[in-house]
C-alpha positions as YAML, in Angstrom:
chain: A
units: angstrom
residues:
- id: 1
  name: MET
  ca: [0.06, 0.28, 0.12]
- id: 2
  name: PRO
  ca: [2.16, 3.25, -0.92]
- id: 3
  name: PHE
  ca: [2.13, 6.44, 1.85]
- id: 4
  name: ALA
  ca: [3.82, 8.64, 2.12]
- id: 5
  name: PHE
  ca: [4.95, 11.56, 4.63]
- id: 6
  name: GLY
  ca: [3.27, 14.81, 5.56]
- id: 7
  name: THR
  ca: [5.17, 17.34, 7.89]
- id: 8
  name: GLY
  ca: [6.13, 20.52, 8.56]
- id: 9
  name: PHE
  ca: [9.56, 19.73, 8.54]
- id: 10
  name: GLY
  ca: [10.11, 18.42, 5.11]
- id: 11
  name: ASP
  ca: [14.05, 17.38, 4.31]
- id: 12
  name: GLN
  ca: [14.75, 18.33, 7.51]
- id: 13
  name: ALA
  ca: [12.52, 15.35, 9.43]
- id: 14
  name: ASP
  ca: [14.42, 12.30, 10.79]
- id: 15
  name: LEU
  ca: [13.41, 8.84, 9.24]
- id: 16
  name: PRO
  ca: [14.93, 5.93, 10.79]
- id: 17
  name: GLU
  ca: [17.20, 3.96, 8.13]
- id: 18
  name: HIS
  ca: [14.82, 1.52, 6.76]
- id: 19
  name: LEU
  ca: [12.24, 4.52, 5.48]
- id: 20
  name: SER
  ca: [14.51, 6.33, 3.64]
- id: 21
  name: GLY
  ca: [13.40, 5.56, 0.42]
- id: 22
  name: VAL
  ca: [9.45, 6.84, 1.49]
- id: 23
  name: PRO
  ca: [8.08, 10.15, -0.27]
- id: 24
  name: ILE
  ca: [7.82, 13.10, 2.19]
- id: 25
  name: ILE
  ca: [5.22, 15.65, 1.30]
- id: 26
  name: SER
  ca: [5.81, 19.39, 3.30]
- id: 27
  name: LYS
  ca: [3.37, 21.38, 4.13]
- id: 28
  name: PRO
  ca: [0.97, 23.47, 2.82]
- id: 29
  name: TYR
  ca: [-0.02, 19.41, 0.59]
- id: 30
  name: SER
  ca: [-0.63, 20.15, -2.72]
- id: 31
  name: GLU
  ca: [-3.42, 17.52, -4.84]
- id: 32
  name: LYS
  ca: [0.25, 17.53, -7.33]
- id: 33
  name: ALA
  ca: [2.08, 16.71, -4.64]
- id: 34
  name: LEU
  ca: [0.15, 13.51, -3.05]
- id: 35
  name: ARG
  ca: [-0.55, 11.98, -6.38]
- id: 36
  name: GLU
  ca: [3.53, 12.33, -7.50]
- id: 37
  name: ALA
  ca: [4.05, 10.38, -3.88]
- id: 38
  name: LEU
  ca: [1.65, 7.71, -3.84]
- id: 39
  name: THR
  ca: [2.65, 6.66, -7.53]
- id: 40
  name: HIS
  ca: [6.34, 7.06, -6.51]
- id: 41
  name: ARG
  ca: [8.37, 3.83, -7.31]
- id: 42
  name: SER
  ca: [11.40, 2.75, -5.36]
...
């Protein structure tokens, strides 16, 4: 199931190593950003 992190920290978010490939969406969220993140393939 596709998922992404939504955060106010942007690229500064401190994620565990095993989640480093998960897309991060920064505030303010846009429909385009959500679509791109959820169709991201790693």
